[in-house]
C-alpha positions in Angstrom: 89.4 122.3 100.9 92.1 119.7 101.0 95.4 120.2 102.9 98.6 118.5 103.4 98.5 117.6 107.0 102.0 116.2 107.7 104.2 117.7 110.3 106.7 119.2 110.7 105.5 122.1 108.6 108.1 124.1 106.4 109.2 127.4 107.7 107.2 129.1 105.0 103.9 127.6 106.5 104.8 128.4 110.1 103.4 131.5 111.7 106.0 134.1 112.2 105.9 133.8 115.9 106.9 130.3 115.8 109.7 130.4 113.2 112.5 131.0 115.6 112.1 127.8 117.6 109.9 125.7 115.2 111.8 126.1 112.0 113.2 122.6 111.2 116.5 124.4 110.2 116.6 126.3 113.6 119.6 125.6 115.9 119.2 122.2 117.7 119.7 123.8 121.0 116.8 126.2 120.5 114.5 123.4 119.4 115.6 121.3 122.4 114.8 124.3 124.9 111.5 124.8 123.2 110.6 121.1 123.3 110.7 121.4 127.1 108.3 124.3 127.0 111.0 126.7 128.3 110.3 129.5 125.8 108.1 132.5 125.9 105.3 131.2 123.9 101.8 130.5 125.4 98.3 129.1 124.7 97.5 127.9 121.1 100.9 128.9 119.8 102.6 126.8 122.5 100.6 123.7 121.5 101.3 124.4 117.9 105.1 124.7 118.6 105.2 121.5 120.6 103.2 119.6 117.9 105.7 120.9 115.4 108.7 119.7 117.5 107.0 116.4 118.2 107.5 115.6 114.6 111.2 116.7 114.7 113.6 114.3 112.9 115.9 114.3 116.0 114.3 111.7 118.3 115.4 113.4 121.5 113.6 116.6 120.6 110.5 114.8 119.4 110.3 112.8 122.6 110.9 115.7 124.8 108.1 117.7 123.0 105.6 114.8 123.4 106.4 114.6 126.9 105.7 118.3 127.4 102.5 118.0 125.5 101.3 115.2 127.7 101.9 117.5 130.6 100.0 120.4 129.7 96.9 121.3 131.6 93.7 120.2 129.7 92.5 123.7 129.3 95.7 124.7 127.2 94.8 121.9 124.7 91.1 122.8 124.7 92.0 126.5 124.0 94.2 125.4 121.1 91.4 123.3 119.4 89.4 126.6 119.1 92.2 128.7 117.9 92.9 129.7 114.2 95.8 127.3 113.9 97.2 125.7 110.7 94.9 122.7 109.8 97.8 120.3 110.3 98.1 121.3 113.9 94.4 120.9 114.4 94.7 117.4 112.8 97.3 116.5 115.3 95.2 117.8 118.1 92.3 115.6 117.1 94.5 112.6 117.7 95.1 113.9 121.2 91.3 114.3 121.9 90.2 110.8 121.1 87.6 109.6 123.6 86.8 113.2 124.8 83.6 113.9 123.1 83.2 117.4 124.5 86.7 118.4 123.3 86.0 116.9 119.9 82.8 118.8 119.6 84.7 122.1 120.3 87.3 121.1 117.7 84.5 120.5 115.2 83.4 124.0 115.6 86.7 125.4 114.3 86.3 126.7 110.9 90.0 126.0 110.2 89.6 122.4 110.6 90.3 120.4 107.3 87.8 118.0 105.8 90.4 115.2 106.0 90.4 115.6 109.7 86.6 115.7 110.0 86.5 112.5 107.9 88.8 110.8 110.3 86.8 111.9 113.4 83.7 110.7 111.5 85.3 107.2 110.9 86.0 106.6 114.5 83.7 109.0 116.6 81.3 107.9 119.2 77.6 108.0 118.6 77.3 111.3 120.3 80.1 112.8 117.9 78.5 111.2 114.7 75.2 112.7 115.6 76.9 116.1 116.1 78.4 115.7 112.6 75.3 114.5 110.9 73.5 117.6 112.0 75.8 119.8 109.8 74.0 119.2 106.5 75.9 122.0 104.5 79.3 120.5 105.6 78.5 116.9 104.7 77.0 117.7 101.5 80.1 119.7 100.6 82.4 116.8 101.6 80.5 113.5 100.9 83.6 111.6 102.1 82.3 112.5 105.7 79.0 110.8 104.8 81.1 107.7 103.8 83.0 107.8 107.0 79.7 107.9 109.0 78.2 105.2 107.0 81.1 102.9 107.7 81.3 103.8 111.4 79.6 101.2 113.4 78.7 103.8 116.1 76.6 105.9 113.7 72.8 105.2 114.2 70.9 103.5 111.4 68.2 106.1 111.4 70.9 108.8 111.0 72.4 106.9 108.0 69.0 106.8 106.4 68.6 110.4 107.0 71.9 111.2 105.4 71.2 109.1 102.3 67.8 110.7 101.8 69.5 114.2 102.2 72.1 113.2 99.4 69.3 112.1 97.1 67.3 115.3 97.6 70.5 117.3 96.7 71.7 115.0 93.8 74.8 114.0 95.6 76.2 110.5 95.1 78.6 109.1 97.6 81.0 107.1 95.5 82.8 105.5 98.3 79.7 103.7 99.5 79.2 100.6 97.4 75.6 100.1 98.6 74.6 103.9 98.1 72.3 103.5 95.1 70.6 100.2 96.5 70.3 102.0 99.8 68.6 105.2 98.2 66.2 102.8 96.4 65.3 100.9 99.5 64.3 104.0 101.4 62.7 105.9 98.5 59.3 107.0 99.6 59.6 106.2 103.2 59.0 108.7 106.0 62.5 109.5 107.4 62.4 110.4 111.0 63.8 113.7 112.2 67.0 113.7 114.6 66.2 112.6 118.1 68.2 112.8 121.3 67.8 109.0 122.0 68.2 106.1 119.5 64.9 104.9 117.8 63.7 101.3 118.3 65.1 100.4 114.8 68.5 101.9 115.9 68.4 99.4 118.8 67.5 96.5 116.5 70.6 97.4 114.3 73.0 97.8 117.2 71.7 94.4 118.6 72.5 92.8 115.2 76.0 94.3 115.2 76.5 92.9 118.8 75.4 89.4 117.8 77.7 89.4 114.6 80.8 87.4 114.8 83.8 87.0 112.6 83.1 83.5 111.7 81.2 81.7 108.9 77.5 81.4 110.3 76.7 78.4 108.0 77.4 74.8 108.2 77.3 73.3 104.7 77.4 69.6 103.8 78.2 69.6 100.0 77.6 65.9 99.7 74.0 66.1 101.1 73.4 69.7 99.8 72.1 70.8 103.2 73.1 73.9 105.0 72.2 75.1 108.5 72.9 78.0 110.8 75.6 77.4 113.5 74.1 77.5 117.1 76.0 80.5 118.2 74.8 82.6 115.1 71.1 81.8 115.6 70.5 85.1 117.5 71.9 87.0 114.6 69.8 85.1 112.2 66.7 85.9 114.1 67.6 89.5 114.2 68.2 89.8 110.5 64.8 88.5 109.8 63.4 91.7 111.4 65.7 94.1 109.6 64.7 96.3 106.5 66.5 96.1 103.3 68.3 99.3 104.0 69.6 98.0 107.2 70.8 94.6 105.7 72.6 96.5 102.8 74.6 98.6 105.4 75.4 95.4 107.5 76.9 93.9 104.4 79.4 96.6 104.4 80.2 97.1 108.2 79.3 93.7 109.5 81.5 90.6 110.1 81.7 87.3 108.3 78.7 85.7 110.1 76.6 88.6 108.8 77.8 88.2 105.3 77.4 84.5 105.3 73.7 84.9 106.1 73.0 87.9 104.0 74.4 86.3 100.8 71.7 84.0 101.1 68.9 86.7 101.4 66.0 86.5 99.0 66.6 90.1 98.0 69.2 89.9 95.2 70.6 93.5 96.0 71.4 92.4 99.5 72.9 89.1 98.4 75.1 90.7 95.8 76.1 93.4 98.3 77.3 90.8 100.6 79.5 88.8 98.2 80.8 92.1 96.8 81.5 93.6 100.2 85.2 94.7 100.6 85.3 92.7 103.7 84.5 89.4 101.9 87.6 87.2 102.0 88.6 84.4 99.7 87.8 81.7 102.4 84.3 83.3 102.8 83.9 83.1 99.1 84.9 79.6 99.0 82.2 78.8 101.7 79.6 80.7 99.5 80.5 78.7 96.5 79.5 75.5 98.3 76.0 76.9 98.9 72.9 75.7 97.2 71.0 78.5 98.7 72.8 81.4 97.1 71.7 82.8 93.6 73.3 82.3 90.2 74.5 85.8 90.1 76.3 85.3 93.4 78.2 82.3 92.1 78.9 84.2 88.8 80.4 87.0 90.7 82.6 84.6 92.7 83.7 82.8 89.4 84.6 86.1 87.8 86.5 87.4 90.7 90.2 86.9 89.4 91.7 87.7 92.8 90.2 84.4 94.2 91.1 82.1 91.3 94.1 80.8 93.0 91.9 78.9 95.6 91.5 75.3 94.4 88.7 74.5 96.9 86.8 77.5 95.7 87.0 76.5 92.1 86.1 73.0 92.9 83.0 74.2 94.9 82.0 76.2 91.9 82.1 73.4 89.6 80.2 71.0 91.9 77.7 73.3 92.7 74.6 72.5 90.2 73.5 76.2 90.6 76.7 77.6 89.0 76.2 79.0 85.6 77.6 76.3 83.1 80.0 78.9 81.5 81.6 79.5 84.9 81.8 75.7 85.6 83.4 75.0 82.3 86.1 77.7 82.9 87.3 75.7 86.0 86.8 72.2 84.8 90.3 72.2 83.4 91.8 73.1 86.8 90.2 69.9 88.6 92.4 66.9 89.6 91.4 63.5 88.0 89.9 62.3 91.2 87.5 65.3 91.4 86.8 65.0 87.6 85.7 61.4 88.3 83.8 62.4 91.2 82.0 65.2 89.1 81.0 62.7 86.4 79.0 60.7 88.8 77.5 63.6 90.8 73.7 64.2 90.8 72.3 67.5 89.4 75.3 68.3 87.5 74.5 69.4 83.8 75.1 66.6 81.3 77.3 68.8 79.3 79.7 69.3 82.1 79.6 65.5 83.1 80.4 64.7 79.5 83.3 67.2 79.3 84.7 65.9 82.7 84.7 62.3 81.3 86.5 63.6 78.2 89.2 65.2 80.3 89.5 62.0 82.4 90.1 60.0 79.2 92.7 62.5 77.9 94.6 62.4 81.2 94.5 58.6 81.1 92.5 58.3 84.2 89.5 56.5 82.7 
C-alpha cells in the first residue's frame, strides 16, 4: 500500500495520545516543552512525537526536537522501530538507522513499514540488508519497485539479482523500472540459478571486482583520422574482467556502472549489451559523442544516437556521426545540413564515406559559395 510519508502529520492522522503536544496547531509553548522531551510520553510514542516536532515549521522547535532525538538511548529508537507506528514515523526512523544493519533488519520486520520505505532501504542498503530483503519473495513480488531498487544498488550480489529476475519470470511479473529486464530474463533462461548462500559466489566476486575497476571516464582512445581505437591503460583491468562476464552481468553493468564500463560495453559483440549501454540512463551527451566517433560500434548504436533528440545540440556529436562510415546514410543526411563549410569540404574528401553523402556535401559547399 502507498502512503504519504511527509511529516508533520495532520492532527487527524496523529494518535490520540500525541495530539496534545504534536498537533501542529497546539500552543507553541506546549510544543517547545515536548521538543525537549519534558512531557509524560515514553517509548515509541516519545520517538514519534519528537519526529513529528522535528518537522515543525518553527525552526527552534524543530531543532530542539532533533537534538533530543539525537540524545535518546539506542534502545529507545530500536523499540520504536518495532512498534505499530504510522508509516511516516517508521520512514523517518529508517533515515536515523542508516549504517546500522541490525537495526534496519528489525525495522524491516515491522508490518506497518510502507513499501516506499522498503524501496529506499533497498536502494542504499548494504549487502547484508539487500540479502535480507531478497529473501522475502512474497513482499518483493507484491512490490516490484523493491526489485528495481535492489537491481540498481551496487551492493546487491549479482547471483541475488539473477535469482530475483528468475523469480519474476516464474510469477509473470515484469519490473518496468529496469530497462534491461527482458534482455536479462532471456540471458538467464534455462540456466541453473543458485540458491541463496551465506557467502558471495565466485561470480559475485567477479562482478564486484568489475565494479571496483570501473571509472567515471571514457575507457577508449579514438583516433578518428586513422579510424583506430585502443583501451586506455588504467581501464585495461576492467576490460579484462568484462571478457569473463556473462551477458546478464554485462547488462546489469550497463545500468549501474560508470562511463568506462559503458564505453567498453557499447562495443560488445552482443547487440543487446551494446544497445543497453548506449541507452543507459547514465549515458551522457559527452559519452554519446565519443561513441559516435567509434568504428567498432554497430549501426544500431549509431542510429540510436542519431535519433536521440536530447543530444542534437552537440555539434561534435553530429559531426562524428556524419564522418563515421558506419552511420546509416539516412542519419548522416539528416545532420549534413548542420556542418560547417570546412567540415563539408573535409567530408567530401574522406575515405569510406558513401558516394551519395560526398555528392550532397559538395552540392552544399557550392550552394554556400565555398567551392
